[in-house]
N, C-alpha and C positions, 0 to 999 in steps of 0.2 A: 864882648864878655856876655855869657849867657846869665840870665836873671837867676836861674837855679842850677847849681852845679850838682847834677844827679850823681855823678861819679864820686864826689866828696861825701854826699849823703850815704851812699850805699857803703862806702869803705869805713865810715865811722858808726854806722848803725849798731854793729856789735858792742861798742863802747857804751853806747846809751843803754843798751840792754843790761849792762852791769849794774844799773841803778835800780833794776826792778825789784830785787830782794829787799833793798832798803825801804822802797816805796810800799811794798806790801807789809813789811815789818811794822812800819809806822801805822797804817791803815788798820791792820788786823788787831795789833795791841790796843790801840786807842778805841776800837769799835768794841772789843770785848770789855775792857774796863768801863767804857762809856755806859754800856747796857746795864752792867752790874751797879755802878754808882747812880745812874740815871733811874733805875728801879727804886732804889732807896729814896732818892729825892722825890719821885712820883709818889711813893707811899707816905712820905712826910707831908706832901701838900694834900693827898685825898683824905688823910686822917686829922689834918690840921693840928700837927703837933705844936704846942705852944713855943713861940720864939723861932724854932727851926723852921717852920712853915714860912713865916715872914723872910727869914734869911734866904730860904730857897727861892721865893718869888723874886727877891732883889737880885739874887745870884743869876737866875734864868734870864732876867730882863737885861742885866748888864752884858753877860756873855753873847747873847743873841743879838744885842743892840750894838756890839762893837766888832770892828773887822778882825778877822783871824790873824792877819799879819801883825797887827798891833799887839795882840796878846802874846804872839810869838817874841816880838821884841821886848815886851815887858818882862817876861821870863829870862830871856837870854842877857838883857843888861841889868835886870833887877835883882836877880839871885846872887850874882857875884857881889853887888853892893850889899846886899843883906848879909852875905857871908863876911864880908869886910867889916860891917858894923858889929856883928857878933864877935869877930876876933878882936876888935879894939875894946869892946865893952867887957868881954869875959875872959880874955886871953886865949880863945881856942885857936886851933891851928888849921882851920878849913882852908883849902887852896882851890879856888875856883877854877884855875887853869887845868886842874886834873879831872874836871868833869866833862865827860863826852857830850858834845852838842846834841846828840840823839836824844839825851834825857830831858833837855829842855824842850825839844819838839814833843816828844811823848807826853810830857806834862800838859803842854799847851793844848795839843790835839785831844788828849783825854778830857780836860776840863771843858773844852769847847763842845765836844761830842756829848758829854754828860748832860749838858744843858738841853740839847736838842733831843736826845733820847728820852730825858725826863717828861718832856712834853709829849711825845709820841706815846709812850708807855702810860702816862696818866690818862690820856684820851682812851687808849685800848682798855685799860682797867675799869674806867667809867663805863665803857661799852658793854661790859659783862653785866647781864641782869643781876639785880641784887638778891634775886630768889636763889641763885646759885650758892652765895655766901650763907643765907638763911638755911638753906637745906644741909649744907654741910655742918653748920652749928647744931642743927636739930639731931644729927646723928652722933653727936659727942666730939666733934673736932674742935680744937681750939682755932682762934682767929689765924694765927701763924699756919698752923697745919692746913686749914682751908684755903689760905692764899697760896701756899707752896703746892698743894695737890690739885686744887681745883680752879681757883681763879687766875693765878699767874700764868699757868699753861695755855689757858684759853686766850688770855690777853695777849700773849706772844704770838699765837696764831693770828689774831686780828692785826697785830702790829707788822707782822712779816713783810708786807709789801713796803711800808714806809721805812722799815729798818733796812731793807735792801737798797732802797733809793739813798738813804742816808750813807750807806757804805760805799756806793758808787761815787756819791759826791765827796766823800772823805778821801777816796783814792786820789781824784782830781785836785783836791785841796792840799795834798802833800806836796804839790809842786811849789808851794811857798816855803817849805822847810829849808831850801837852800839859802833863805834870807838869814837862817841862824847857823849857816856853815855845815848843815847836813848834806852829805853827798849822795843824793838820789837821782832819779831820771833828769829832773830839770837843771839841777847842778852840774851834771856831767855835760849835758847838752851846752850849757852856757860856757863851761870851761872849754870845750872843743871849739865852740863858735868864736870865742875870744882868740884862740891860738890861730885860727885860719881866717877869721873875719868873715865867716860863712853862717850869718846868724839865721837867715831865712831857711836855709837847708836844715840846720840842726834843731831849730824850733819845729820844723815841720816833722821832723824824725821823731822828736819827743811827743808831738801831738798824736802821731801815728801809734806810737807805743802805748800811750794812755788809752787811746781809742779801743785798740785790740784788747788790753787788759779788761776795760770796762765791759766790752762785748762778752769776754769769756766769764766774768763775774755775773753779768746778767743772766746768762744761760745757766750757770750753776745754781744761782739763787732761784731762778724760775723752776728748775728741776726739784730743788729742795722744797720750795713751797707746794709744788704738785704732791710730793711725797707726803708732806704733812697733812695736806688736805685729805688725801686717800687714807691715810693712818686714822684720821678723825672719823671718817665715814665708817670704816670698818670697826672702830671701837664703838661707835653709836649703835 
């Protein structure tokens, strides 16, 4: 018997590709929400908002200090128990069985990504010279206007390489979503592998698919970063 059944891998390659849309859906939605929420958390820390700033520090420390798979399990098993508790206490009719597992994954990945994005964006915001804010305020802008028009756009440009790396890592991290019954690339590979006991072949196929996706994303992100840099130079 051959160590790797190439024919089996080729035949089932298209099946694994069916998981690509779900993988990208999780990564893209979590990334967008993570950036928006991460920006809010970063601003809370920078401006040292009472109470919220301390909560943000604890939140970031906890999320970054615990495994993503544990966070996935907490939401997957914790939310149904919370809904049962609410049903018992308040007579509500929430049915956890009707919740698509994708929602658990999106919540967990967004919360995880937010913590990482918050630190990236906080560092980027701090990298912008304070004179930028002072100049904006001196011409009559309010602090929110100065942040929106001057500081945040520059901070995002500074953060682009790290944001791109985070997105690539997020794509690879979606391989854990099968743990909460989301049918993505890794889940399909595992299902096919279980059916034919060709685990090495299917996991190599999954690895190849992730690799190609990451290469394509790296190329697109690189072109986007160059475009932003050129736009900045022209504007200056």
